[in-house]
C-alpha positions as CSV (number, residue, x, y, z in Angstrom):
1,X,-18.4,39.8,8.2
2,X,-18.5,36.9,5.4
3,X,-14.9,37.1,3.6
4,X,-15.0,36.8,0.0
5,X,-12.9,34.9,-2.2
6,X,-11.9,33.9,-5.6
7,X,-12.0,30.5,-7.2
8,X,-9.7,29.6,-9.8
9,X,-10.3,26.9,-12.4
10,X,-7.6,24.6,-12.7
11,X,-7.3,25.2,-16.3
12,X,-6.4,28.7,-15.2
13,X,-3.6,27.6,-12.8
14,X,-2.1,24.9,-15.5
15,X,-1.9,27.9,-18.2
16,X,-0.1,30.0,-15.3
17,X,2.3,27.5,-14.7
18,X,2.8,26.9,-18.6
19,X,3.8,30.5,-18.7
20,X,6.2,30.1,-16.1
21,X,7.6,26.9,-17.2
22,X,8.4,28.5,-20.6
23,X,10.6,31.0,-18.9
24,X,13.3,28.5,-17.8
25,X,16.3,28.1,-19.9
26,X,17.0,24.4,-20.9
27,X,13.2,23.7,-21.4
28,X,11.9,22.6,-24.9
29,X,8.5,22.6,-24.3
30,X,5.9,21.2,-22.2
31,X,5.2,17.4,-22.9
32,X,1.4,16.4,-23.8
33,X,-1.1,14.5,-26.0
34,X,-0.3,15.4,-29.4
35,X,-3.6,17.0,-30.7
36,X,-3.9,19.0,-27.6
37,X,-0.3,20.4,-28.4
38,X,-1.6,21.2,-32.1
39,X,-4.5,22.6,-31.1
40,X,-3.0,24.8,-28.7
41,X,-0.2,26.0,-31.4
42,X,-2.9,26.8,-33.7
43,X,-4.4,29.4,-31.3
44,X,-1.3,30.2,-29.8
45,X,-1.8,29.8,-26.0
46,X,0.8,27.8,-23.5
47,X,0.3,24.2,-24.0
48,X,-1.1,22.6,-20.6
49,X,-1.6,19.2,-21.6
50,X,1.4,18.0,-20.0
51,X,0.5,19.9,-16.5
52,X,-1.9,18.3,-13.9
53,X,-3.0,20.5,-10.8
54,X,-4.4,18.2,-8.0
55,X,-6.5,19.9,-5.8
56,X,-5.6,19.4,-1.9
57,X,-7.4,21.0,0.9
58,X,-8.6,24.4,1.0
59,X,-6.4,26.5,-1.3
60,X,-3.8,23.9,-2.1
61,X,-2.8,22.4,-4.7
62,X,0.3,20.1,-6.2
63,X,1.6,20.6,-9.5
64,X,2.8,17.8,-12.2
65,X,4.9,19.0,-15.1
66,X,5.5,16.9,-17.8
67,X,8.9,18.2,-19.8
68,X,11.0,17.9,-22.9
69,X,14.3,19.6,-22.1
70,X,17.1,20.8,-24.4
71,X,19.9,18.5,-24.9
72,X,23.1,19.0,-23.1
73,X,21.0,21.5,-20.7
74,X,21.5,20.4,-16.5
75,X,18.6,19.0,-16.1
76,X,18.6,19.3,-12.1
77,X,18.9,23.0,-12.7
78,X,16.0,23.1,-15.0
79,X,13.8,21.0,-12.4
80,X,14.9,23.9,-9.5
81,X,14.2,26.7,-12.2
82,X,10.4,25.0,-12.9
83,X,9.6,24.7,-9.7
84,X,10.6,28.3,-8.5
85,X,9.0,29.6,-11.4
86,X,5.8,27.8,-11.3
87,X,5.4,28.6,-7.3
88,X,6.1,32.1,-7.6
89,X,3.8,33.0,-10.5
90,X,0.9,31.0,-9.3
91,X,1.3,32.1,-5.8
92,X,1.7,36.0,-7.0
93,X,-0.8,36.0,-9.5
94,X,-4.0,33.9,-7.5
95,X,-4.5,33.1,-3.8
96,X,-3.8,29.6,-4.4
97,X,-0.7,27.8,-2.8
98,X,1.2,25.5,-4.3
99,X,2.6,22.6,-2.1
100,X,4.4,20.0,-4.3
101,X,5.6,20.2,-7.7
102,X,6.8,17.2,-9.0
103,X,8.6,17.1,-12.7
104,X,9.1,14.5,-15.2
105,X,11.7,14.5,-18.4
106,X,10.0,12.7,-20.7
107,X,12.3,13.6,-23.2
108,X,15.5,15.3,-24.5
109,X,15.2,17.4,-27.7
110,X,18.6,17.5,-30.0
């Protein structure tokens, strides 16, 4: 009997990740290309230009996330929260397993 499976585009994983990121206190926004961010704001969809999904073997992925955080927020707590939320959301909503998540703090918002 053939096992059926659903394949998820990188953009779907990035969008789910973006939604999870924005739930974490202290995150100001995902940092990406300015033009892409403006287009996303007009369409009212989560910005994904600062999120990169890297495919590994099978259904494993690594995710790189670029952030701007709020001033006076605990950056280690933000990083921990983002990793937990993204891993949880992606694995619950898809059949994809998240192997590694790298967080890059690109700026601090005052």
